[in-house]
C-alpha positions as CSV (number, residue, x, y, z in Angstrom):
1,M,27.2,-2.7,-11.8
2,E,23.5,-3.1,-11.5
3,A,23.1,-2.4,-7.7
4,T,25.4,-1.6,-4.8
5,G,24.8,-2.4,-1.1
6,L,25.3,0.6,1.2
7,N,27.1,-0.1,4.6
8,F,27.8,2.0,7.6
9,K,31.4,1.9,6.7
10,D,30.5,3.9,3.6
11,V,28.7,6.5,5.7
12,L,31.7,6.9,8.0
13,N,33.9,7.1,4.9
14,V,32.0,10.1,3.4
15,L,31.8,11.8,6.8
16,G,35.6,11.4,7.3
17,M,35.0,9.4,10.5
18,Y,36.3,6.0,9.6
19,P,39.4,5.0,11.7
20,G,42.2,4.2,9.2
21,D,41.9,3.8,5.5
22,P,38.4,2.9,4.4
23,G,39.3,2.3,0.8
24,P,37.0,3.3,-2.1
25,L,33.2,3.6,-1.6
26,G,31.2,0.5,-1.8
27,G,31.9,-3.0,-0.7
28,E,29.2,-5.3,-2.1
29,C,27.3,-5.4,-5.3
30,A,25.4,-7.2,-8.0
31,G,25.8,-7.0,-11.8
32,R,26.9,-9.0,-14.8
33,V,30.3,-10.3,-15.7
34,S,32.0,-8.3,-18.5
35,A,35.3,-10.2,-18.5
36,V,37.1,-13.1,-16.7
37,G,40.8,-13.6,-16.0
38,P,42.9,-16.7,-16.6
39,G,41.9,-19.6,-14.3
40,V,38.4,-18.4,-13.6
41,T,36.2,-21.4,-14.4
42,H,33.0,-21.0,-12.3
43,L,31.9,-17.8,-14.1
44,R,31.4,-16.7,-17.7
45,V,30.9,-13.4,-19.5
46,G,27.3,-12.4,-19.2
47,D,26.6,-14.2,-15.9
48,A,24.4,-12.4,-13.4
49,V,26.4,-12.4,-10.2
50,L,26.6,-11.0,-6.6
51,A,30.0,-10.1,-5.2
52,V,32.1,-8.6,-2.5
53,A,34.2,-5.9,-4.3
54,G,35.7,-2.6,-3.2
55,G,34.8,0.5,-5.2
56,S,31.4,-0.9,-6.2
57,F,29.8,2.5,-6.6
58,A,31.7,2.8,-9.9
59,S,30.2,1.6,-13.2
60,H,32.6,-1.3,-13.4
61,V,34.8,-3.1,-10.8
62,I,37.5,-5.8,-10.7
63,A,36.7,-8.4,-8.1
64,R,38.5,-11.4,-6.7
65,A,37.0,-14.6,-8.3
66,A,36.5,-16.2,-4.9
67,F,34.3,-13.4,-3.8
68,V,31.9,-13.6,-6.8
69,Q,29.1,-16.0,-7.0
70,P,26.3,-16.6,-9.6
71,R,23.0,-15.1,-8.6
72,P,20.4,-17.7,-7.9
73,A,17.6,-17.9,-10.5
74,G,14.9,-15.3,-9.8
75,L,17.1,-13.2,-7.5
76,S,17.0,-9.5,-8.4
77,A,20.1,-7.3,-8.6
78,E,18.8,-5.3,-5.6
79,E,18.4,-8.5,-3.5
80,G,21.8,-9.8,-4.6
81,A,23.5,-6.6,-3.6
82,S,21.9,-6.7,-0.1
83,F,23.2,-10.2,0.7
84,P,27.0,-10.7,0.8
85,I,28.3,-8.5,3.6
86,P,25.5,-9.0,6.1
87,F,25.4,-12.8,5.8
88,V,29.2,-13.3,5.5
89,T,29.7,-11.0,8.5
90,A,27.0,-12.8,10.6
91,E,28.3,-16.3,9.6
92,F,32.0,-15.3,10.2
93,C,31.2,-13.9,13.6
94,L,28.6,-16.3,15.0
95,G,29.5,-19.5,13.1
96,H,33.3,-19.3,12.6
97,L,34.5,-17.3,15.6
98,A,31.8,-18.0,18.3
99,G,31.0,-21.6,17.2
100,M,27.3,-20.9,17.8
101,K,25.2,-24.1,18.4
102,A,21.7,-25.0,19.4
103,G,20.8,-23.9,22.9
104,D,23.3,-21.0,23.0
105,R,22.2,-17.6,24.2
106,V,23.1,-14.9,21.8
107,L,22.8,-11.1,22.2
108,I,22.7,-9.3,18.9
109,H,22.9,-5.5,19.0
110,A,21.3,-3.2,16.3
111,A,19.4,-6.3,15.2
112,A,17.1,-4.5,12.8
113,G,20.0,-3.5,10.6
114,G,21.5,-5.6,7.8
115,V,24.1,-7.5,9.7
116,G,21.9,-7.7,12.8
117,M,18.9,-9.1,10.9
118,A,21.1,-11.7,9.1
119,A,22.6,-12.7,12.5
120,V,19.1,-13.1,13.9
121,R,18.2,-15.4,11.0
122,L,21.3,-17.5,11.3
123,A,20.9,-17.8,15.1
124,Q,17.3,-18.8,14.8
125,R,18.2,-21.4,12.2
126,A,20.9,-22.8,14.5
127,G,18.4,-23.2,17.4
128,A,20.0,-20.5,19.6
129,E,18.0,-18.4,22.1
130,V,18.1,-14.9,20.7
131,F,18.3,-11.7,22.7
132,A,18.2,-8.5,20.5
133,T,18.3,-4.7,20.8
134,A,17.1,-1.9,18.5
135,G,16.9,1.8,18.8
136,S,13.2,2.6,18.3
137,E,10.0,1.0,19.3
138,A,9.0,0.4,15.7
139,K,12.3,-1.5,15.1
140,R,11.8,-3.5,18.3
141,E,8.2,-4.4,17.2
142,L,9.7,-5.6,13.9
143,L,12.1,-7.9,15.8
144,R,9.2,-9.3,17.8
145,A,7.4,-10.0,14.6
146,M,10.4,-11.9,13.4
147,G,10.0,-14.2,16.4
148,V,12.7,-12.8,18.7
149,P,11.6,-13.6,22.2
150,H,13.7,-11.1,24.1
151,V,13.8,-7.5,22.7
152,M,15.4,-4.5,24.4
153,D,16.4,-0.9,23.9
154,S,19.9,-0.4,22.3
155,R,20.0,3.2,23.5
156,S,19.9,2.4,27.2
157,A,22.4,0.4,29.3
158,D,19.5,-1.1,31.1
159,F,19.5,-4.0,28.6
160,A,22.3,-5.6,30.6
161,D,20.1,-5.9,33.7
162,E,17.3,-7.2,31.6
163,V,19.5,-9.9,30.1
164,L,20.8,-10.9,33.6
165,A,17.3,-11.1,34.9
166,L,16.2,-13.3,32.0
167,T,19.1,-15.6,32.4
168,Q,19.0,-15.9,36.3
169,G,22.2,-13.8,36.6
170,R,24.3,-16.0,34.2
171,G,24.4,-13.8,31.1
172,V,24.5,-14.8,27.4
173,D,27.1,-17.0,25.7
174,T,27.8,-14.6,22.8
175,V,27.5,-10.8,22.3
176,L,27.6,-9.5,18.7
177,N,28.3,-5.8,19.4
178,A,27.8,-2.7,17.2
179,L,27.3,-0.2,20.0
180,S,29.7,2.3,21.4
181,G,30.6,4.2,24.7
182,E,29.1,3.0,27.9
183,L,26.8,0.6,26.0
184,I,29.9,-1.5,25.3
185,D,30.5,-1.9,29.1
186,A,26.9,-2.9,29.5
187,G,27.4,-5.6,26.8
188,F,30.3,-7.1,28.8
189,R,28.1,-7.1,31.9
190,A,25.5,-9.1,30.0
191,L,28.1,-11.7,28.9
192,A,28.6,-14.9,30.9
193,D,32.0,-15.8,32.2
194,G,33.9,-17.7,29.5
195,G,31.7,-16.2,26.8
196,C,32.6,-14.7,23.5
197,F,32.4,-10.9,22.7
198,I,32.6,-10.1,19.0
199,E,33.2,-6.4,18.1
200,I,32.0,-5.2,14.7
201,G,31.8,-1.6,15.7
202,K,34.4,1.0,14.9
203,R,34.1,3.7,17.6
204,G,35.4,3.5,21.2
205,I,36.1,-0.2,21.1
206,K,38.0,-2.0,23.9
207,T,41.5,-3.2,23.6
208,P,42.4,-6.9,24.1
209,E,44.4,-5.8,27.2
210,W,41.3,-4.2,28.7
211,V,39.3,-7.4,28.2
212,Q,42.1,-9.6,29.5
213,A,42.3,-7.5,32.7
214,L,38.7,-8.5,33.5
215,N,39.9,-12.0,34.3
216,R,36.7,-13.6,33.3
217,G,38.1,-16.1,30.7
218,L,36.4,-14.2,27.8
219,R,37.1,-14.7,24.2
220,Y,37.4,-11.3,22.4
221,H,37.4,-10.7,18.6
222,I,37.7,-7.3,16.8
223,V,36.3,-8.2,13.4
224,D,37.5,-7.0,10.0
225,W,37.0,-10.0,7.9
226,G,38.2,-8.0,4.9
227,E,41.7,-8.5,6.2
228,T,41.0,-12.1,6.7
229,G,39.8,-12.4,3.1
230,E,43.1,-11.0,1.9
231,R,45.1,-13.6,3.9
232,D,42.7,-16.5,3.4
233,P,40.4,-15.9,0.4
234,A,39.3,-19.5,0.3
235,L,37.8,-19.2,3.8
236,I,35.7,-16.2,3.0
237,G,35.0,-17.3,-0.5
238,G,33.9,-20.7,0.6
239,M,31.6,-19.2,3.3
240,L,30.0,-16.9,0.6
241,A,29.5,-19.9,-1.8
242,R,27.7,-21.9,0.9
243,L,25.5,-19.1,1.9
244,V,24.5,-18.3,-1.7
245,A,23.8,-22.0,-2.2
246,E,21.4,-21.9,0.8
247,L,19.8,-18.8,-0.6
248,G,19.2,-20.5,-3.9
249,E,17.7,-23.6,-2.1
250,G,15.3,-21.4,-0.2
251,R,16.9,-22.1,3.3
252,L,17.9,-18.4,3.5
253,A,15.8,-15.5,2.4
254,P,16.9,-12.1,1.1
255,L,16.8,-9.2,3.6
256,P,14.2,-6.4,3.3
257,R,15.7,-3.4,1.6
258,H,15.3,0.3,0.9
259,V,16.2,0.9,-2.8
260,F,17.3,4.3,-4.1
261,A,18.3,5.2,-7.7
262,L,21.9,6.2,-8.3
263,D,21.0,9.9,-8.7
264,E,19.4,9.6,-5.2
265,A,22.7,8.3,-3.7
266,E,23.0,11.4,-1.4
267,R,19.6,10.7,0.0
268,A,20.4,7.1,0.5
269,F,23.5,8.0,2.6
270,R,21.5,10.5,4.7
271,F,18.8,7.9,5.2
272,M,21.3,5.4,6.6
273,A,23.2,8.0,8.6
274,Q,19.9,8.9,10.3
275,A,19.3,5.2,11.2
276,K,15.9,5.2,9.5
277,H,16.4,1.9,7.7
278,T,15.6,-1.7,8.6
279,G,17.5,-4.4,6.8
280,K,19.6,-3.0,3.9
281,V,20.0,0.1,1.9
282,V,20.7,-0.5,-1.8
283,V,21.5,1.9,-4.6
284,R,20.3,0.9,-8.0
285,H,22.5,1.8,-11.0
286,G,20.0,1.4,-13.8
287,A,16.2,1.4,-14.3
288,A,14.2,-0.5,-11.8
289,A,13.3,-4.1,-12.9
290,P,9.6,-4.7,-13.2
291,A,8.2,-6.5,-10.2
292,S,7.8,-10.2,-11.0
293,V,5.6,-12.9,-9.7
294,R,7.6,-15.9,-8.5
295,R,7.0,-19.6,-8.0
296,D,9.1,-19.3,-4.8
297,G,7.0,-16.5,-3.4
298,T,4.0,-16.0,-1.2
299,Y,1.5,-13.2,-1.9
300,L,-0.9,-11.8,0.7
301,I,-4.2,-10.3,-0.5
302,T,-6.4,-8.6,2.1
303,G,-10.1,-8.5,1.2
304,G,-9.0,-11.5,-0.8
305,L,-12.2,-13.6,-0.6
306,A,-14.6,-11.1,-2.1
307,G,-14.7,-8.3,-4.7
308,L,-11.5,-7.7,-6.5
309,G,-9.5,-10.1,-4.2
310,P,-10.2,-13.4,-6.0
311,V,-9.8,-11.7,-9.4
312,V,-6.3,-10.6,-8.5
313,A,-5.4,-13.9,-6.8
314,R,-6.3,-15.8,-10.0
315,R,-4.1,-13.5,-12.1
316,L,-1.2,-14.0,-9.8
317,A,-1.7,-17.8,-10.0
318,E,-1.8,-17.5,-13.8
319,Q,1.6,-15.7,-13.6
320,G,3.1,-18.5,-11.6
321,A,2.7,-17.5,-7.9
322,G,3.8,-20.3,-5.6
323,R,1.3,-19.5,-2.8
324,V,-1.5,-16.9,-2.3
325,V,-2.8,-16.1,1.2
326,L,-6.3,-14.7,1.0
327,I,-7.9,-13.1,4.1
328,S,-11.2,-11.4,4.9
329,R,-13.3,-10.9,8.0
330,R,-15.9,-13.5,6.9
331,G,-13.5,-16.2,5.6
332,V,-14.5,-18.6,2.8
333,T,-18.0,-18.3,1.5
334,P,-19.9,-20.7,-0.8
335,E,-19.7,-18.1,-3.5
336,V,-15.9,-17.9,-3.5
337,A,-15.1,-21.6,-2.8
338,P,-15.2,-22.7,-6.5
339,V,-12.8,-19.8,-7.5
340,L,-10.3,-21.1,-4.9
341,D,-10.5,-24.5,-6.5
342,E,-9.8,-23.0,-9.9
343,I,-6.7,-21.2,-8.5
344,R,-5.4,-24.4,-7.0
345,A,-5.9,-26.1,-10.3
346,L,-3.4,-23.7,-11.7
347,G,-0.7,-25.1,-9.4
348,T,-0.8,-22.4,-6.8
349,T,-1.2,-23.2,-3.1
350,V,-4.1,-21.3,-1.6
351,V,-4.4,-20.4,2.1
352,A,-7.7,-18.8,2.9
353,E,-8.5,-17.6,6.5
354,A,-10.9,-15.4,8.4
355,V,-8.6,-12.6,9.6
356,D,-9.5,-9.0,10.3
357,V,-6.7,-6.9,8.8
358,S,-7.4,-4.2,11.4
359,D,-6.6,-6.6,14.3
360,G,-2.9,-6.2,14.9
361,E,-2.4,-9.4,16.9
362,A,-4.3,-11.5,14.4
363,L,-2.4,-10.1,11.5
364,A,1.0,-10.5,13.2
365,A,0.1,-14.2,14.0
366,L,-0.9,-14.8,10.4
367,L,2.4,-13.3,9.1
368,A,4.3,-15.5,11.6
369,R,2.6,-18.6,10.2
370,I,3.4,-17.5,6.7
371,R,7.1,-17.0,7.5
372,A,7.3,-20.3,9.4
373,D,6.2,-22.5,6.5
374,G,6.3,-22.1,2.7
375,P,7.9,-19.6,0.3
376,P,8.8,-16.2,1.7
377,L,6.4,-13.3,1.5
378,R,7.1,-11.4,-1.8
379,G,4.1,-9.2,-2.3
380,V,1.1,-7.6,-0.6
381,V,-2.1,-6.4,-2.2
382,H,-4.3,-4.5,0.3
383,S,-7.9,-4.5,-1.1
384,A,-9.9,-4.7,2.1
385,G,-12.5,-2.0,2.6
386,V,-16.1,-1.2,3.6
387,L,-18.5,1.6,2.8
388,D,-20.6,3.7,5.3
389,D,-22.1,6.5,3.1
390,A,-23.9,9.5,4.4
391,G,-24.2,13.2,3.8
392,L,-21.4,15.3,5.3
393,L,-23.4,16.4,8.4
394,Q,-24.6,12.9,9.1
395,Q,-21.0,11.6,9.2
396,D,-19.7,11.0,12.7
397,A,-16.8,9.3,14.5
398,A,-18.5,5.9,14.3
399,R,-19.0,6.0,10.5
400,F,-15.4,7.1,10.1
401,E,-14.1,4.4,12.4
402,H,-16.1,1.8,10.5
403,V,-14.5,2.8,7.2
404,F,-11.0,3.6,8.5
405,A,-10.5,0.3,10.3
406,P,-9.8,-1.9,7.2
407,K,-8.4,0.8,5.0
408,V,-6.3,3.0,7.3
409,R,-5.5,0.8,10.3
410,G,-5.1,-2.2,8.0
411,G,-2.8,-0.4,5.6
412,W,-0.7,1.0,8.5
413,L,-0.4,-2.5,10.1
414,L,0.6,-4.1,6.9
415,D,3.3,-1.4,6.4
416,Q,4.7,-1.9,9.9
417,L,4.4,-5.7,10.2
418,T,6.1,-6.5,6.8
419,R,9.3,-4.5,7.3
420,S,11.2,-7.7,7.9
421,D,10.0,-9.2,4.6
422,A,11.9,-8.7,1.3
423,L,8.9,-7.5,-0.7
424,D,8.9,-7.1,-4.5
425,F,5.7,-5.1,-4.3
426,F,3.3,-3.5,-1.8
427,V,0.1,-2.5,-3.6
428,L,-2.8,-0.5,-2.0
429,F,-6.2,-0.6,-3.7
430,S,-7.4,3.0,-3.2
431,S,-10.3,4.7,-4.9
432,V,-10.8,7.5,-7.4
433,A,-12.9,9.0,-4.6
434,A,-9.6,10.2,-3.0
435,V,-8.8,12.1,-6.2
436,L,-12.1,13.4,-7.6
437,G,-14.2,13.2,-4.4
438,S,-17.5,11.4,-4.1
439,R,-20.7,12.8,-2.8
440,G,-21.7,11.1,0.6
441,Q,-18.3,9.4,0.9
442,A,-16.2,11.8,2.9
443,N,-14.9,9.0,5.1
444,H,-14.2,6.7,2.2
445,S,-12.4,9.5,0.3
446,A,-10.3,10.3,3.4
447,A,-9.4,6.7,4.1
448,N,-8.2,6.2,0.5
449,A,-6.2,9.4,0.6
450,F,-4.3,8.0,3.5
451,L,-3.4,4.9,1.4
452,D,-2.2,7.2,-1.4
453,L,0.1,9.1,1.0
454,L,1.3,5.8,2.5
455,A,2.5,4.6,-0.9
456,H,4.4,7.9,-1.4
457,E,5.9,7.7,2.1
458,R,7.1,4.1,1.5
459,Q,8.8,5.1,-1.8
460,G,10.4,8.0,0.0
461,R,12.0,5.4,2.3
462,G,13.2,3.3,-0.7
463,L,10.5,0.6,-0.1
464,P,8.1,-0.7,-2.7
465,G,4.8,1.2,-2.7
466,L,2.0,1.7,-5.2
467,S,-1.5,3.1,-4.6
468,I,-4.1,2.6,-7.4
469,N,-7.1,4.9,-7.3
470,W,-9.5,2.5,-9.0
471,G,-12.7,3.6,-10.7
472,A,-15.6,1.2,-10.9
473,W,-15.2,-2.4,-12.2
474,T,-17.9,-4.3,-13.9
475,E,-19.0,-7.8,-12.6
476,V,-17.1,-7.4,-9.2
477,G,-17.0,-5.0,-6.4
478,A,-19.5,-2.3,-5.3
479,A,-20.0,-1.0,-8.8
480,A,-21.4,-4.3,-10.0
481,D,-24.6,-2.9,-8.6
482,R,-26.4,-1.9,-11.8
483,Q,-28.0,1.2,-10.3
484,L,-24.6,2.5,-9.2
485,A,-23.1,1.9,-12.6
486,Q,-25.9,3.8,-14.3
487,R,-25.5,6.7,-11.9
488,L,-21.8,6.9,-12.6
489,A,-22.4,6.7,-16.3
490,A,-24.7,9.7,-16.0
491,Q,-21.6,11.6,-14.7
492,G,-19.4,10.5,-17.6
493,I,-17.6,7.8,-15.6
494,G,-17.5,4.3,-17.1
495,A,-16.5,1.0,-15.5
496,L,-13.5,-1.2,-16.2
497,T,-13.9,-4.8,-17.2
498,P,-11.8,-7.2,-15.2
499,P,-9.4,-7.8,-18.1
500,Q,-8.9,-4.1,-18.4
501,G,-8.3,-3.7,-14.7
502,L,-5.9,-6.5,-14.5
503,L,-3.9,-5.2,-17.5
504,A,-3.6,-1.8,-15.8
505,F,-2.5,-3.6,-12.6
506,E,0.3,-5.4,-14.4
507,R,1.4,-2.3,-16.2
508,L,1.5,-0.2,-13.0
509,L,3.6,-2.9,-11.2
510,A,6.1,-2.6,-14.0
511,Q,6.3,1.2,-14.0
512,G,7.3,1.9,-10.4
513,E,4.9,4.9,-9.9
514,A,3.8,5.6,-6.3
515,Q,0.2,6.5,-7.4
516,A,-2.1,6.3,-10.4
517,A,-5.8,6.7,-11.0
518,V,-7.4,4.2,-13.4
519,L,-10.9,4.8,-14.8
520,P,-12.7,5.3,-18.1
521,I,-14.1,8.9,-18.1
522,E,-15.6,11.4,-20.5
523,W,-14.2,14.6,-19.2
524,P,-16.7,17.0,-20.9
525,R,-19.6,15.1,-19.5
526,Y,-18.0,14.7,-16.0
527,L,-17.2,18.4,-15.8
528,Q,-20.7,19.4,-16.8
529,A,-22.2,17.0,-14.3
530,M,-20.1,18.5,-11.6
531,G,-21.0,22.0,-12.6
532,L,-17.4,22.9,-13.4
533,S,-16.6,25.3,-16.3
534,T,-12.9,24.7,-15.9
535,P,-11.2,21.7,-14.4
536,P,-9.2,21.9,-11.1
537,A,-5.6,22.6,-11.6
538,F,-4.4,19.1,-11.0
539,L,-6.8,17.8,-13.7
540,A,-6.0,20.4,-16.3
541,G,-3.6,18.2,-18.2
542,V,-6.2,15.5,-18.8
543,A,-9.4,17.4,-18.7
544,G,-8.4,20.6,-20.4
545,Q,-10.3,19.9,-23.6
546,G,-13.3,18.9,-21.6
547,A,-13.6,22.5,-20.4
548,V,-14.0,23.7,-24.0
549,A,-16.8,21.1,-24.5
550,V,-18.5,22.2,-21.3
551,A,-18.5,25.8,-22.4
552,A,-20.1,24.8,-25.7
553,A,-22.6,22.8,-23.9
554,K,-23.5,25.7,-21.6
555,A,-24.0,27.9,-24.6
556,G,-26.8,25.6,-25.7
557,A,-28.0,24.7,-22.2
558,S,-31.4,26.3,-22.7
559,A,-32.0,24.2,-25.8
560,P,-33.8,21.2,-24.0
561,A,-36.0,23.6,-22.1
562,A,-36.7,25.8,-25.1
563,G,-37.5,22.7,-27.2
564,L,-39.9,21.4,-24.5
565,R,-41.5,24.8,-24.2
566,Q,-42.0,24.9,-28.0
567,Q,-43.5,21.4,-28.0
568,L,-45.9,22.6,-25.2
569,Q,-46.8,25.7,-27.2
570,D,-47.5,23.7,-30.3
571,A,-49.4,20.9,-28.5
572,P,-53.1,21.0,-27.8
573,P,-53.9,21.6,-24.1
574,G,-54.7,17.9,-23.4
575,R,-51.2,16.8,-24.6
576,R,-49.1,19.3,-22.5
577,R,-49.1,17.4,-19.2
578,P,-48.1,14.0,-20.8
579,L,-45.2,15.7,-22.5
580,V,-43.9,17.1,-19.2
581,A,-44.6,13.8,-17.4
582,A,-42.6,11.9,-19.9
583,F,-39.8,14.3,-19.5
584,V,-39.8,14.1,-15.7
585,R,-40.1,10.3,-15.7
586,E,-37.1,9.9,-18.1
587,R,-34.9,12.2,-16.0
588,A,-36.0,10.7,-12.7
589,L,-35.5,7.1,-13.6
590,K,-32.1,7.8,-15.2
591,A,-30.9,9.6,-12.1
592,L,-32.2,6.8,-9.9
593,G,-30.7,4.0,-12.1
594,V,-34.1,2.4,-12.7
595,D,-34.7,0.6,-15.9
596,P,-36.8,2.9,-18.1
597,A,-38.7,-0.1,-19.4
598,R,-39.9,-0.8,-15.8
599,A,-43.6,0.1,-15.1
600,V,-43.5,2.8,-12.4
601,D,-46.7,4.2,-10.8
602,P,-46.3,8.0,-11.1
603,R,-47.9,8.3,-7.7
604,T,-45.2,6.2,-6.0
605,P,-42.9,8.2,-3.7
606,L,-39.5,8.4,-5.3
607,G,-38.1,7.4,-1.9
608,E,-39.5,3.9,-2.5
609,L,-37.5,3.7,-5.7
610,G,-34.2,4.4,-3.9
611,L,-34.2,8.2,-3.5
612,D,-32.1,9.4,-0.6
613,S,-30.7,12.7,0.4
614,L,-27.8,12.3,-1.9
615,L,-29.9,11.3,-4.9
616,A,-32.2,14.1,-4.2
617,V,-29.3,16.5,-4.8
618,E,-28.4,14.7,-8.0
619,L,-31.9,14.6,-9.5
620,R,-32.6,18.2,-8.6
621,N,-29.4,19.2,-10.4
622,T,-30.2,17.0,-13.3
623,L,-33.6,18.6,-13.8
624,G,-32.3,22.1,-13.3
625,S,-29.5,21.6,-15.8
626,A,-32.0,20.2,-18.4
627,L,-34.4,23.1,-17.9
628,G,-31.7,25.7,-17.7
629,Q,-33.0,27.0,-14.4
630,T,-32.0,26.8,-10.7
631,L,-34.6,24.8,-8.9
632,S,-35.7,25.0,-5.2
633,A,-33.4,23.4,-2.7
634,T,-36.3,21.5,-1.3
635,L,-37.7,20.4,-4.7
636,L,-37.8,16.6,-4.0
637,F,-39.2,17.0,-0.5
638,D,-42.0,19.3,-1.7
639,Y,-42.8,17.2,-4.8
640,P,-41.8,13.6,-4.0
641,T,-43.6,11.8,-6.8
642,I,-43.4,12.0,-10.6
643,D,-47.0,13.2,-10.6
644,T,-46.5,16.1,-8.2
645,L,-43.1,17.0,-9.7
646,T,-44.8,17.1,-13.2
647,D,-47.5,19.5,-12.0
648,Y,-45.0,21.8,-10.3
649,L,-42.6,21.9,-13.3
650,L,-45.5,22.5,-15.8
651,N,-47.3,25.1,-13.9
652,D,-44.5,26.9,-12.0
653,V,-41.3,26.5,-13.9
654,I,-41.9,25.8,-17.6
655,Q,-45.1,27.9,-17.8
656,P,-44.8,30.2,-14.8
657,P,-48.0,31.9,-13.8
658,A,-48.5,35.6,-13.9
659,P,-46.9,37.3,-10.9
660,A,-49.3,38.1,-8.1
661,A,-50.0,41.7,-7.0
662,P,-47.1,43.2,-5.1
663,E,-49.0,43.3,-1.8
664,A,-49.8,39.6,-2.1
665,V,-46.2,38.5,-2.5
666,A,-44.9,36.8,0.6
667,A,-41.3,37.1,1.4
668,V,-39.9,33.6,1.4
669,E,-36.2,33.0,2.2
670,E,-34.9,30.3,-0.1
671,P,-32.3,28.1,1.6
672,A,-28.8,29.2,0.8
673,S,-28.0,25.7,-0.6
674,M,-29.2,22.2,-0.7
675,V,-26.9,21.4,2.2
676,D,-28.8,23.9,4.4
677,A,-32.1,22.2,3.5
678,I,-31.4,18.5,3.7
679,E,-27.9,17.7,4.8
680,D,-28.9,17.7,8.5
681,L,-31.6,15.1,7.8
682,S,-30.9,11.4,8.3
683,D,-31.9,8.9,5.7
684,E,-34.7,7.7,7.9
685,E,-36.0,11.3,8.2
686,V,-35.8,11.7,4.4
687,D,-37.8,8.6,3.9
688,R,-40.4,9.7,6.4
689,L,-40.7,13.2,4.9
690,L,-41.1,11.8,1.4
691,A,-43.8,9.4,2.5
692,Q,-45.7,12.2,4.3
693,R,-45.5,14.6,1.3
694,A,-46.6,11.8,-1.0
695,Q,-49.7,11.2,1.1
696,R,-50.5,14.9,1.3
697,K,-50.0,15.6,-2.4
698,G,-51.1,12.3,-3.9
């Protein structure tokens, strides 16, 4: 055994609620053939197979040869274990018993479950008009996304009146029932005279005599095709063989599935008992197989036409992806068009569209087009995002909405609207800002933290989910900005090259983690830049040694200032100011990310070189750390040029003047923190203040 499909019969079995003898746990599975009996010719030892077999929660089972079929190439064990019972049940009921044909009206209850979803697909393929019920709005929305035109509530008998209204009082031709109690009576009301009622439920079912007494010419079947299989294995075996062949040809697609490890079997049973699932619940016996990229698969990348999107799309194409669908708000730009041609040259079909991932209707329409034509959707990479940076007190609802729309709403919609797709992976491109924080990016950090939790929540439901907290990349993305890269480097944070990032992406897909942060970082330098003597608890395992280095650095923190003071003491008076000016220039340009070789007028306001309220904090901390002193919270507003800053540091910090007489000392209340001084200023106010002070002091 490699994987076992969980069915409601198994849940009733463990609860002691199954009417009659349920047999051993487990009824469908996937694995490899370990032995064959005499006369078995279509299978060999070692074959990867899917099967209908009782007791399939065991490590090995004996199965009737007619009920075992080779797994189509590329089909995983989890996909194989989710296929036999739902599709055989749906085909036996709708095809064999009801004789469903094009134009028939079919009511499918509990249509978001395994059998229900398989029945919907077979009915749609046959050209029937589908009416479906589900027990929650989320599941009903999923059915609408699958293209079901008439969706109703399975927990209310009102569905019967809705069906009659939609059919001008006639009713449907076939009812596939899994409901109980008064809802069964409602199902009979929704059925047209002479129609077919197929009962696959186990509780409170009607007797044939009760149905006959209605005198409506109804056909009534209580289904347990397991008994039929014992009497006529060729019928069920032939049905399974045909369905598996269609699966291999791509005319049928695997069901979406929630996968749990064998040691999580109890959680899997509870999950199904609470009706939280859509599609199938599968229990995996061994380690998870790495997610693979398939020629018969479609891969959706949001933010796919800029930044990291085209880089990832190219790698998927190199790995054999059949089709990539790339979306962004702007659509194809002249810059990305040549990259798309290169991807097509690798043999991958490229679909590129202007779609806003935060627009639910537009995204649902895109997914409907994907499902209607081409290989099934196998993977999602959500890399869409936008920045709207500002200090904490300048953040407002509009800035948060701007950043949350693609990240949070987009991620949520992708999660909800792909529940009907059998995904191999669902990857969210988060940011290390959600782990380490990022000055001026509270909205960005929060939005990415949501993606991290979404990945954990999906894995908790047995769905694929991975959130990658990326650091900066070179060449692509926001960090390709040279100034930003230099600022990060000053904090000990490096940047990933595209090959490094793609290698990490592939390794994480294979590992099955819910969340991982990927970035080059020098922990001692980072901790020192952040003013931390010890790392936060959750970083202790990776940054513990960095704390030791920080302590050593702090012990010698006064060395730069002491060295500068010694140089000033040894230098003739005419050389002292140039020494301080060179020191200030080097620190300021480094913090601003300006090329030190660039000619900069020392009278130029630093605001014109890119200084904003956030960089003012950073430069003030950089200078204070280098000098071993705490500097004024309004330093860069009082002294906004290299010239004025040099004079202040030379005369008031490095060589402080003699204190004034006590009576001449004015009581000046220093702001409690930099936040008190500047966080309530907008960037425009900062620029204006810098310019004013430059004019006054220049």
